[in-house]
C-alpha positions in Angstrom: 157.3 113.7 5.4 156.0 114.5 8.8 155.6 111.6 11.5 152.2 110.2 12.3 152.2 110.8 16.2 148.7 109.3 16.2 150.2 106.0 14.5 153.1 105.9 17.1 150.4 106.3 20.2 148.4 103.2 18.5 151.5 101.0 18.5 152.6 101.8 22.2 148.8 101.2 23.2 148.7 97.8 21.1 152.1 96.9 22.7 151.4 97.3 26.2 148.2 95.6 25.7 150.5 92.3 24.4 152.9 93.2 27.5 149.8 92.9 29.9 148.5 89.8 27.9 151.8 88.1 28.7 152.3 89.3 32.1 148.8 88.0 32.8 149.5 84.5 30.7 152.8 84.2 33.0 150.7 84.6 36.1 150.6 81.1 38.3 147.2 79.7 38.7 146.6 78.4 42.7 143.7 76.1 42.9 141.2 76.7 45.7 138.4 74.6 47.0 134.9 76.4 47.5 132.9 73.7 49.8 129.4 75.4 50.3 125.5 74.1 50.3 125.0 75.6 47.2 120.7 75.2 46.8 121.0 77.6 50.2 120.5 81.2 49.9 123.5 81.3 51.4 125.8 79.1 49.5 124.5 80.9 46.4 125.0 84.3 47.5 128.5 83.4 49.0 129.8 81.9 45.6 128.6 84.6 43.4 130.5 87.2 46.1 133.7 85.0 45.9 133.7 84.9 42.1 133.5 88.8 41.6 136.0 89.6 44.5 138.4 87.5 42.6 137.5 89.3 39.6 137.4 92.7 40.9 141.0 92.1 42.6 142.6 90.9 39.6 141.2 93.6 37.2 142.3 95.8 39.8 145.9 94.2 39.8 146.8 92.7 36.8 150.0 92.8 37.7 149.7 89.9 40.4 151.7 86.9 39.8 149.2 84.5 40.9 145.7 83.8 39.9 143.1 82.0 42.4 141.3 78.9 40.4 138.3 77.9 42.3 137.0 74.4 42.8 133.5 74.2 43.4 131.8 71.3 45.7 128.7 71.0 46.9 128.3 69.8 50.6 124.4 69.5 50.1 123.8 70.6 53.9 125.3 67.6 55.1 128.4 66.7 57.5 129.9 63.8 55.8 129.4 65.5 52.6 131.2 68.6 53.6 134.1 66.0 54.5 134.1 63.9 51.2 134.1 67.3 49.0 137.4 68.3 51.1 139.2 64.9 51.3 138.4 65.1 46.9 139.7 68.4 46.9 143.0 67.8 48.4 143.4 64.3 46.8 142.3 65.4 43.5 142.6 69.0 43.0 145.6 69.6 45.6 143.8 72.7 46.7 146.1 75.3 48.7 143.2 76.0 50.6 139.5 76.1 51.3 136.5 78.4 51.4 133.9 77.2 53.4 132.1 75.3 54.8 128.9 76.7 55.8 127.6 75.2 59.3 129.8 74.9 62.1 129.2 71.1 62.5 130.7 70.6 58.8 133.5 72.8 59.7 134.1 70.8 62.9 135.2 67.7 60.5 136.7 69.5 58.0 139.6 71.2 60.4 140.9 67.8 61.3 141.1 67.1 57.6 142.7 70.4 56.5 145.4 70.5 59.8 146.5 67.1 58.6 147.0 68.1 55.1 148.5 71.7 55.9 145.6 73.2 53.9 144.0 76.4 55.3 139.9 77.0 56.2 138.5 80.0 55.6 134.8 79.6 56.8 132.6 82.7 56.6 129.2 81.7 58.1 130.3 78.7 60.9 130.4 81.1 64.3 130.1 78.7 66.8 132.5 79.1 69.5 133.5 75.3 70.2 135.4 75.4 66.9 138.3 77.6 68.3 138.7 74.7 70.8 140.6 72.6 67.8 143.4 75.4 68.3 144.7 74.8 64.3 146.9 77.3 62.9 145.5 76.7 59.7 141.9 77.5 60.5 140.4 80.6 60.1 137.0 82.1 61.3 136.2 85.1 58.6 133.0 86.0 60.8 132.1 86.8 64.0 132.1 84.1 66.4 128.6 83.4 68.3 130.3 84.7 71.6 131.0 88.2 70.8 127.2 89.2 70.8 126.6 87.8 74.2 127.9 90.9 75.6 125.0 92.8 73.6 122.5 90.2 74.3 123.6 91.0 78.4 123.4 94.9 78.4 120.0 94.4 76.4 118.5 92.6 79.2 120.0 94.8 81.6 118.6 97.8 80.1 115.2 96.9 80.1 115.7 95.3 83.6 114.6 91.4 83.0 116.2 89.4 85.6 114.9 86.0 83.7 115.2 84.7 80.2 114.5 81.4 79.0 116.8 79.7 76.1 115.5 78.3 73.0 118.1 76.8 70.7 118.8 74.3 68.0 120.0 70.8 69.6 123.3 70.8 67.8 126.7 72.1 68.3 126.1 75.4 66.5 122.8 75.5 69.0 124.9 74.8 72.4 128.0 76.2 71.4 127.1 79.5 72.7 125.8 78.4 75.9 128.5 78.6 78.2 129.4 82.0 77.4 125.6 83.5 77.8 124.7 82.2 80.9 128.2 83.2 82.4 127.5 86.7 81.0 123.7 86.8 82.4 125.4 85.8 85.8 127.1 89.1 85.3 123.9 91.3 85.8 121.9 89.1 87.9 119.9 87.2 85.2 119.0 83.8 85.5 118.0 81.0 83.2 115.0 79.1 84.8 114.9 76.9 81.5 116.3 75.8 78.5 114.6 74.5 75.4 116.4 72.4 73.3 114.6 72.1 70.0 116.3 69.4 67.3 116.1 71.0 63.8 114.4 67.9 62.4 111.6 68.4 64.8 108.0 68.0 63.3 105.2 70.8 63.7 103.8 68.8 66.6 106.9 68.5 68.8 107.8 72.4 68.4 104.1 73.0 69.4 104.4 70.8 72.4 107.9 72.6 73.6 106.1 75.9 73.0 102.9 74.9 75.1 105.4 74.1 78.0 106.9 77.2 77.8 103.4 79.2 78.3 102.8 77.3 81.5 106.1 79.1 82.9 106.1 82.5 84.5 108.8 83.8 82.5 108.1 85.8 79.0 111.8 86.5 78.0 112.9 84.1 75.2 116.4 84.4 73.6 116.1 82.3 70.5 119.2 81.0 69.1 118.8 79.0 66.1 119.5 79.0 62.1 116.7 80.7 59.9 114.9 77.6 58.6 114.4 76.6 62.1 113.6 79.6 63.7 111.1 80.5 61.0 108.8 77.6 61.8 109.5 78.0 65.5 107.7 81.4 65.2 105.2 80.2 62.9 103.9 78.0 65.8 104.2 80.7 68.4 102.4 83.3 66.4 99.5 80.8 65.5 98.9 79.6 69.4 98.9 83.1 70.9 102.6 83.5 72.0 103.3 86.6 70.0 100.9 89.0 71.8 101.3 91.2 74.2 103.6 90.6 77.5 105.7 88.7 75.5 109.4 89.5 74.6 111.6 87.8 71.7 114.9 88.3 71.3 117.0 86.8 68.3 120.2 86.2 68.0 122.5 87.3 64.4 122.3 83.9 63.5 118.5 84.8 62.3 118.7 88.6 62.6 121.4 88.7 59.9 119.1 87.1 57.3 115.9 89.3 58.3 116.3 91.4 54.9 115.8 88.3 52.5 112.9 86.8 54.4 109.6 86.9 53.1 106.9 89.6 54.5 104.7 86.9 55.4 107.6 85.2 57.2 108.4 88.2 58.9 104.7 89.0 60.1 105.4 86.3 62.7 108.1 87.5 64.0 107.0 91.3 64.3 107.8 93.0 67.5 110.7 90.8 68.5 114.4 92.1 68.9 117.3 91.0 67.2 121.3 91.4 67.4 122.3 92.1 64.0 126.0 92.5 63.0 126.6 96.2 62.1 128.4 97.2 58.9 129.5 100.8 58.2 127.7 103.0 55.0 130.1 103.6 52.3 130.6 104.4 48.7 132.3 101.2 47.8 129.4 98.9 49.4 126.8 101.1 47.5 128.8 100.6 44.0 129.1 96.6 44.7 125.5 95.9 45.6 124.2 97.6 42.9 126.8 95.6 40.7 125.9 92.5 42.4 122.1 92.7 42.3 122.3 93.1 38.4 124.7 90.0 37.9 123.2 87.6 40.5 119.5 88.2 39.0 121.2 87.5 35.7 122.7 84.3 36.5 119.8 83.0 39.0 116.3 82.9 38.5 115.4 85.2 41.7 113.3 88.3 42.1 114.6 91.8 40.6 115.5 92.9 44.1 117.3 90.3 45.8 118.8 90.9 49.3 122.6 90.8 49.8 123.3 89.8 53.0 126.4 90.0 55.6 127.9 86.5 55.1 128.0 87.5 51.1 129.8 90.3 52.2 132.4 88.2 54.4 132.6 85.8 51.5 133.3 88.8 49.7 136.2 90.1 51.9 137.4 86.4 52.7 138.2 85.8 49.2 139.4 88.6 48.9 142.0 88.4 51.9 143.0 84.7 50.6 144.0 86.0 47.2 146.2 88.9 48.9 147.8 86.0 51.2 148.3 83.9 48.3 150.3 86.7 46.1 152.3 87.6 49.3 153.8 84.0 49.7 155.8 84.8 46.8 156.0 81.2 46.0 156.5 79.9 42.6 155.7 76.3 42.7 152.1 75.1 44.6 152.5 71.6 44.9 151.8 68.9 47.2 154.1 66.1 48.9 152.3 63.0 48.4 152.6 60.3 51.2 153.8 56.6 50.3 150.8 54.9 48.9 150.7 51.7 50.4 148.0 49.1 49.5 144.2 49.2 51.0 144.2 52.5 52.2 141.4 54.8 52.4 141.4 58.6 51.0 142.0 59.7 54.4 145.1 57.7 55.3 146.5 59.0 51.1 146.0 62.7 52.1 149.1 65.0 50.5 150.4 67.6 52.6 150.9 70.8 51.0 154.3 72.7 51.0 153.0 76.1 50.9 150.3 75.8 53.6 152.4 77.7 56.1 153.3 80.3 54.1 149.5 81.0 53.1 148.4 80.9 56.8 151.3 83.4 57.9 150.3 86.0 55.2 146.9 85.6 55.9 147.6 86.6 59.5 149.5 90.3 58.2 146.6 90.9 55.7 144.9 93.9 56.5 142.8 96.3 54.0 139.8 98.1 54.2 137.0 95.5 53.2 132.8 96.0 52.7 132.4 95.1 56.2 134.9 97.9 57.5 138.6 97.5 58.4 139.5 94.1 57.5 142.2 92.4 60.0 142.6 89.0 61.2 144.0 88.2 64.6 144.9 84.7 65.9 142.4 83.1 62.7 139.8 85.6 64.4 138.3 88.2 62.3 138.3 91.7 64.3 136.0 94.4 65.5 132.3 93.3 66.3 129.8 95.9 66.2 126.1 94.7 66.6 122.9 97.2 66.1 119.6 96.0 68.1 116.7 95.6 65.2 113.0 95.7 65.9 111.6 93.2 63.4 108.7 94.2 61.2 107.5 93.2 57.9 109.8 94.7 56.1 112.9 93.5 57.8 114.3 95.4 60.6 114.3 98.8 62.1 117.2 99.8 64.0 116.7 100.9 67.4 120.1 100.5 69.2 123.7 99.9 68.6 126.2 98.3 70.9 130.4 97.9 70.3 132.4 96.4 72.6 134.0 100.3 73.8 130.5 101.9 74.9 128.1 99.4 75.6 124.4 99.5 74.1 123.4 103.1 73.1 120.1 103.8 72.4 118.5 105.7 69.7 115.7 106.7 71.4 113.6 105.1 68.9 110.0 103.7 69.9 109.8 99.6 69.9 106.9 98.2 68.9 106.7 95.0 71.0 104.5 91.8 70.3 100.9 92.9 70.2 101.3 96.0 68.5 102.0 98.1 71.6 104.8 100.4 72.7 104.6 99.5 76.5 108.0 97.8 77.8 106.9 94.4 79.1 107.7 93.4 82.7 109.1 90.0 81.5 106.7 87.9 83.3 103.2 86.7 83.8 101.2 84.2 85.4 100.8 81.6 83.0 97.3 81.3 82.7 95.7 84.7 81.6 93.3 86.2 83.8 94.6 84.1 86.9 94.3 85.8 90.4 96.9 85.3 92.9 96.1 83.1 95.8 97.5 84.6 99.0 97.4 82.6 101.8 97.0 84.3 105.7 97.8 82.7 108.7 95.1 82.2 111.3 95.8 83.2 115.0 94.2 83.9 118.4 96.5 86.5 119.6 98.2 90.1 118.4 95.5 90.7 116.5 96.6 94.3 115.3 98.9 92.3 113.0 96.7 89.6 111.7 92.9 89.1 112.1 91.0 86.5 110.0 87.1 86.2 110.4 85.9 83.8 108.2 87.1 85.2 104.7 87.3 88.5 105.9 90.9 89.3 106.6 92.4 92.5 108.4 95.6 93.6 110.4 98.5 95.8 109.8 99.9 93.1 107.7 97.1 93.1 105.5 97.4 96.8 105.2 100.7 97.0 104.2 100.5 94.4 101.9 97.9 96.6 100.1 99.7 99.3 100.0 102.6 97.6 98.5 100.5 96.4 95.7 99.2 99.7 95.1 102.6 101.2 94.8 103.4 98.3 91.8 103.8 99.9 88.2 101.0 97.3 87.1 98.0 95.7 87.9 98.2 92.4 90.2 94.9 90.7 91.2 94.6 88.5 94.2 92.7 86.8 96.7 93.4 86.5 100.3 92.8 83.1 101.2 92.8 82.0 105.1 95.3 79.0 106.0 92.5 77.5 107.8 90.3 74.4 108.2 86.9 74.0 107.4 85.5 75.3 111.2 88.0 78.2 111.0 90.4 76.8 113.1 94.1 77.6 112.0 95.5 74.7 109.7 98.8 74.6 111.0 101.6 76.4 112.1 103.6 79.3 109.9 106.5 76.8 108.7 103.4 74.4 107.3 102.2 78.0 105.8 105.3 78.4 103.9 105.5 74.7 102.8 102.2 75.1 101.1 103.5 78.2 99.3 106.2 75.7 98.6 104.1 73.2 96.9 102.0 75.6 94.9 98.9 75.5 97.1 99.1 79.4 97.5 101.2 81.7 95.2 102.0 83.5 98.3 101.6 84.1 101.8 101.4 87.5 103.9 101.1 88.1 107.5 103.5 88.5 110.9 105.7 85.9 108.9 109.4 86.4 110.3 112.0 86.1 107.5 114.5 83.3 108.7 117.1 80.8 107.2 115.3 77.9 107.5 112.5 78.8 105.8 114.3 80.6 102.8 115.3 77.4 101.4 111.3 76.6 100.4 110.8 80.2 99.6 111.7 83.8 98.5 111.4 86.4 101.0 110.5 89.9 99.8 112.7 92.6 101.8 111.5 93.4 105.5 108.6 95.5 106.5 109.2 95.5 109.8 112.1 95.8 112.6 114.1 92.8 113.2 115.1 91.1 116.5 114.3 88.6 119.2 114.1 90.1 122.6 113.9 88.5 126.2 110.7 90.2 128.3 110.6 90.1 132.0 108.4 91.4 134.8 110.1 94.7 136.7 110.9 94.7 140.2 111.4 98.3 142.5 114.8 100.0 142.3 116.1 99.0 145.9 118.6 101.4 146.1 117.6 104.3 148.8 116.1 107.0 147.3 117.5 109.5 149.9 121.1 108.7 148.6 119.9 109.6 145.1 121.6 112.8 145.1 124.8 110.4 144.9 124.4 108.4 142.0 124.9 111.1 139.3 128.5 110.6 139.6 130.7 107.5 139.7 132.7 107.5 142.7 136.0 108.5 141.0 134.5 111.2 139.8 133.5 112.7 143.5 137.0 111.7 144.6 138.8 113.6 141.3 136.0 116.6 142.2 136.7 116.9 146.1 140.5 116.5 145.0 140.6 118.9 142.5 138.3 121.4 145.4 141.3 121.3 147.6 143.7 121.8 145.0 142.8 124.7 143.8 142.1 126.0 147.5 145.5 125.5 147.9 146.5 127.3 144.6 144.5 130.0 145.1 146.2 130.7 148.8 149.7 130.5 147.6 149.2 132.7 145.1 147.2 135.2 147.4 148.6 135.0 150.6 151.3 137.8 150.6 149.3 140.3 149.3 145.7 139.8 150.0 144.5 140.1 153.6 141.6 137.8 153.0 144.1 134.9 152.7 146.1 136.1 155.9 145.9 135.5 159.8 146.4 132.1 161.7 146.8 128.7 160.1 143.3 127.7 160.9 142.0 130.9 159.0 144.2 130.0 156.1 143.2 127.0 155.7 139.4 127.5 156.2 139.6 130.6 153.7 141.1 128.7 151.2 139.0 125.6 151.4 135.7 128.0 151.7 136.6 130.3 148.7 136.7 126.9 146.4 134.0 125.3 147.5 132.0 128.8 146.9 132.8 128.5 143.6 130.2 125.7 142.8 127.6 128.0 143.2 129.6 131.3 142.3 129.0 132.6 145.5 132.7 133.8 146.7 133.0 136.7 148.4 136.8 137.1 148.8 138.5 139.3 146.2 141.5 138.0 144.3 144.9 140.4 143.5 146.7 138.2 141.8 146.2 137.9 138.2 147.6 134.7 138.4 145.0 133.7 140.7 141.9 135.3 138.4 143.7 133.5 135.7 143.4 129.9 137.5 140.0 130.7 139.3 138.5 131.8 135.4 139.4 128.4 134.0 137.9 126.6 137.3 134.8 128.6 137.2 134.2 127.2 133.7 134.7 123.5 134.9 132.5 123.7 137.3 129.6 125.0 135.3 129.9 122.5 133.1 130.4 119.7 135.7 127.2 121.3 137.7 125.0 121.7 134.9 125.6 118.2 134.2 125.1 116.6 137.4 121.9 119.0 137.7 120.4 117.5 134.2 121.2 113.6 135.5 119.8 114.2 139.1 116.9 115.7 137.4 116.4 112.6 135.2 116.9 110.1 137.8 114.2 111.8 140.2 111.5 112.3 137.6 111.8 108.8 135.6 111.0 105.5 137.7 113.9 103.3 137.8 112.6 99.8 136.9 114.7 96.9 136.7 114.4 93.5 135.4 114.1 90.8 137.6 116.2 88.5 135.4 119.3 90.0 133.8 119.8 87.3 131.2 119.9 84.3 129.4 122.6 82.5 131.4 120.3 83.1 134.9 117.6 81.6 133.2 120.0 78.1 132.4 121.0 78.3 135.9 117.5 78.9 137.7 116.3 76.6 134.9 113.5 78.9 135.1 110.3 78.5 133.0 110.6 80.5 129.7 107.5 81.3 127.3 107.1 82.0 123.2 104.8 82.3 121.4 102.8 79.5 119.8 103.7 78.3 116.3 106.6 80.8 116.3 110.0 79.9 115.2 111.2 81.0 118.6 110.8 77.5 119.9 113.4 76.0 117.6 115.9 79.2 118.8 115.5 78.2 122.4 116.1 74.8 122.5 119.0 75.5 120.6 120.8 77.6 123.4 119.6 74.8 125.8 116.7 76.0 127.3 114.0 72.9 128.6 111.2 74.3 130.6 109.1 76.0 127.8 105.5 77.0 127.9 103.8 78.4 125.1 101.0 81.6 124.8 98.7 83.0 122.2 97.9 86.2 123.0 99.7 89.5 125.3 96.6 88.9 128.0 97.7 84.9 128.1 101.7 86.3 128.4 100.3 88.8 131.0 98.5 86.0 133.2 101.8 84.0 132.6 104.2 86.1 134.1 102.2 87.4 136.8 102.1 83.7 138.4 105.8 83.0 137.8 107.4 79.9 137.3 107.1 78.7 140.5 103.4 79.1 140.5 102.7 77.5 137.0 103.6 80.5 135.1 106.5 81.9 133.4 109.9 83.4 134.6 110.2 85.2 131.6 109.2 85.4 127.4 111.1 85.5 124.5 109.4 86.8 121.0 109.9 89.0 118.2 110.3 92.9 118.6 107.0 94.0 116.8 105.0 91.7 119.2 107.3 92.9 122.4 106.7 96.7 121.7 102.7 95.9 121.2 103.1 94.2 124.4 105.0 97.0 126.5 102.4 99.0 124.8 99.5 97.7 126.6 101.1 96.7 129.9 103.4 100.0 130.8 105.8 100.0 133.5 105.0 96.2 134.5 107.4 94.6 132.4 110.8 95.3 130.9 112.9 93.9 127.9 116.6 92.6 128.6 119.4 91.0 127.1 120.2 89.2 125.1 118.4 90.5 121.7 118.9 88.0 118.5 119.0 89.3 115.2 116.4 88.4 112.5 115.2 90.0 109.2 111.8 90.7 110.2 108.4 90.3 108.8 108.6 89.8 105.2 105.9 88.4 102.5 106.8 84.8 101.1 106.3 83.9 97.5 107.3 80.5 95.6 111.0 79.6 94.8 112.0 82.1 91.5 108.8 84.2 91.8 109.5 87.2 89.1 107.4 89.0 92.0 109.9 89.0 94.6 112.0 92.0 92.9 109.2 94.4 92.2 107.4 94.2 95.5 110.7 94.1 97.4 110.7 97.7 95.3 107.4 98.8 96.7 108.4 97.8 100.1 111.0 100.1 100.0 108.9 102.9 98.8 106.0 102.3 101.3 108.4 102.2 104.2 110.1 105.4 102.8 106.7 107.3 102.4 104.0 108.7 104.9 101.8 105.9 104.4 103.8 103.4 106.8 103.3 106.3 109.7 99.8 106.3 109.0 99.6 102.4 109.4 101.4 102.2 112.6 98.9 105.2 114.0 95.9 103.0 112.6 96.5 99.9 114.2 99.3 100.8 117.2 98.4 104.0 118.6 100.7 106.9 119.0 104.9 106.7 118.4 105.4 106.3 121.6 104.2 103.3 122.1 106.6 101.6 119.2 109.4 103.5 121.4 111.8 102.0 123.5 110.2 101.4 126.9 113.3 101.0 129.0 114.6 104.3 130.1 117.6 104.6 131.6 120.1 107.5 133.0 123.9 106.6 132.8 126.1 108.1 135.5 128.4 110.8 134.8 132.1 109.4 134.8 135.8 110.8 134.8 135.9 109.5 131.2 133.4 112.5 130.6 135.5 115.2 132.3 139.0 114.2 132.3 140.0 117.0 129.8 138.6 119.7 131.6 140.4 118.7 134.8 143.6 118.3 132.9 143.5 121.6 131.3 142.6 123.4 134.9 145.3 121.4 136.3 147.9 122.1 134.1 146.9 125.9 134.2 147.3 125.8 138.2 151.2 124.1 137.7 152.0 126.7 135.0 150.5 130.0 137.2 152.4 128.2 140.4 155.9 128.1 138.4 155.5 131.7 137.2 154.7 133.2 140.9 157.7 131.2 142.4 159.8 132.4 139.7 159.0 135.9 140.0 159.4 135.7 144.0 162.6 134.1 144.2 163.7 136.2 141.8 162.6 139.4 143.7 163.8 137.8 147.3 167.0 136.1 146.3 169.1 139.6 147.8 166.7 139.3 151.2 167.6 135.7 151.3 171.4 136.0 150.9 171.4 138.9 153.6 169.6 136.6 156.1 171.6 133.5 155.3 175.1 136.0 155.8 174.1 137.1 159.3 173.4 133.4 160.4 175.8 131.5 161.8 174.1 128.2 160.1 174.1 128.0 156.5 172.8 124.8 155.9 169.9 123.8 153.2 167.4 123.6 156.0 168.3 126.7 157.6 167.8 128.3 153.9 164.4 126.8 154.0 163.1 128.4 156.7 164.5 131.9 155.9 162.8 131.4 152.4 159.3 130.2 154.0 160.1 133.4 156.4 160.4 135.7 153.7 157.3 134.0 151.6 155.2 134.7 154.7 155.8 138.2 155.3 153.5 140.4 153.3 154.5 141.7 150.0 155.0 145.6 151.5 155.9 146.3 147.4 152.1 145.3 146.4 149.8 148.0 145.9 147.4 146.6 148.4 149.7 147.5 151.4 151.3 150.6 150.2 148.1 152.2 150.4 146.9 151.0 153.5 150.5 150.8 155.8 153.2 152.7 154.4 156.2 151.0 155.1 159.2 152.2 158.2 162.7 152.2 157.0 165.0 151.5 160.1 168.3 151.0 159.8 167.8 150.8 155.8 165.9 147.6 156.5 162.2 147.4 155.6 160.1 146.1 158.8 157.4 144.2 159.3 155.3 142.4 161.8 155.0 138.3 161.7 151.7 136.7 162.4 153.1 133.4 162.5 156.6 131.4 162.4 157.7 129.0 160.9 
């Protein structure tokens, strides 16, 4: 009989199944609590994902020796309910871990209970950064902390160059937990938070509306909303109703709301259309697609929901959190999951009778080492926090959110070049601010003044002048239209209503939106307004009358060179004559003869090199070498002298009557200042007491003509633009003198924190760098030379300008002399020995005299004398005539 192999296989299969069942039956149950808001969408989705996670894990790993058994509790959205549920689970069900609770406030209480009982808490929804302050090893945040998205929000604001943002958040621990991190991040990109709107989660519709109307009165139009979806839906519904979802507004949502966009009905999303949101990024995978299909099928069967429910990120985190916990429980290898019961006395509360888990520390250690590929990507827990925070930037529309960008910690914000549709159904990027009332025109204050009308001229309501034209050009350079009206700062009769400081205070109090004119940027004024970048030169200078140069112009030719350079030049003339005479005396007849002829010829030759008129021909190559270098020095020196003397002869030499402010203080002179200018405060601060104001350039001219002793002034201090205009009107009569005090020039003033300042400052730079500014200066001040320096001076040439040249020619001369004497001594050494041998006195003095006699003789071996006078040999000695003796 043949064996029945089929029956054997069936038996083996049945035996294996029985073995697996037996093995499964031997698995130890481990109690785990689940505390969620069971009636909320997040609670329902989270619980279903937890069940599916454990089911799929044990189905794939039947050999596991532990089985997590869930004990569900409904916190009912209440902090006390969550705490009571945790106490019940620990005391009555002896749970080894708790999944949940839902909110950060609930988790804040439960952490303390779990820490006391050594029961790990695994939350996949509580994201407030403040929870980390507990520093409990039993707390695991298996979701991204709110502080992780702060960098993405910061980069988003930087990308669009928004400098101000209003924070809108709910008034609880969840709402304000992210605040410190966000403000610190915004400071890193020079973004400010001018206002924080705090809304209570239980606020009525009227209270929300009142807060939104308050925001409408502010210029900032960038709003960052950080609140739970339930409150965010109410906020946007009201914002849409009162017109805050129109063009010009910017709304940015944190992931607390954006993560649930796809689960919201289209009617709700319609009120949010155009907003930007930061949403957790989940990489696509086949496993994720498989699970979504399976989850939808089972969730629809178990719950009365539409046929196409949305699986949000919290459900995925719940799935991975349950899987991580089950793996960690298995890794502990524990066989007995029990509690240590405290001593139970009488009248003890449930909190005082909490047991302590014997395996809590083992589960904590196993969780910290757990790594796997989850539905949300690489799953790793470090210091109780889920790692890898990547976000996508979504543009809210009626279908949910359309991804327009991506952010990760390494590369920052990456745009995918998709067009963002902003509120109002526009693709134009909002500038981030606008004036609160639609159609309002800016009120720009203009100072009324009597003098210097080229800068500002007010005639009734008509405003003219250089400053007005510059402001018009700047407004034209803005990338958007800015309606405004010029409002003179004047009394009803047309006279000025106050000083420039008074005008600044009017801007500060809101009477004017801004002010233009010749308004100087100074520190004291910047306390009350914000200034744009300056559009003129800066500084305060002293102007005084001129006096004729007292120096005798007959001796003007000596002024181009300093005394030191004159003396050095004369010394080198003599020195060069001496060097040439030494090098040429023995071989050149022109440098021979009586001593007077020697001296005269040498000096004559040296001085003639200044005009290159020398007649003597040089024979020595060493002399030629030295003279060539000397020629170059003389060429540079004479050309520089000529240029300086020409300047002195052609430029009228004007000298100030007062040199500096110390002279004013010593003489107690009268000093003038422009009426209404800040210069008065500057002068009093340095100790000047005799002050007199003026209102126009003509009045300043009159006062300076009178002088301090005749009821006028001796000097005046004014700002650089005024000084330049004054000097152009009265040339050669006045001159500027030290000191010059630095200021920041003229600027446009706006109210503190005005969003206009940054844009107008950039426009000022563009106008200053363009030809437009030159055209305006020509229009109001004439030719460019009227804006140039009026004081022309010619600096004297000193030895420091030429010491390098003198050093070169001096070294060349000395080297030539050394070479000459070396050749001379080598050639005449035998003659010197013969002379000293015949002489009876061979002292050093006699040797020197003999050497000088030999030097004074003609060098008959030179080709010059060989041609004209052949030497006679007498008694084997060369004879020569002596023309002078030493």
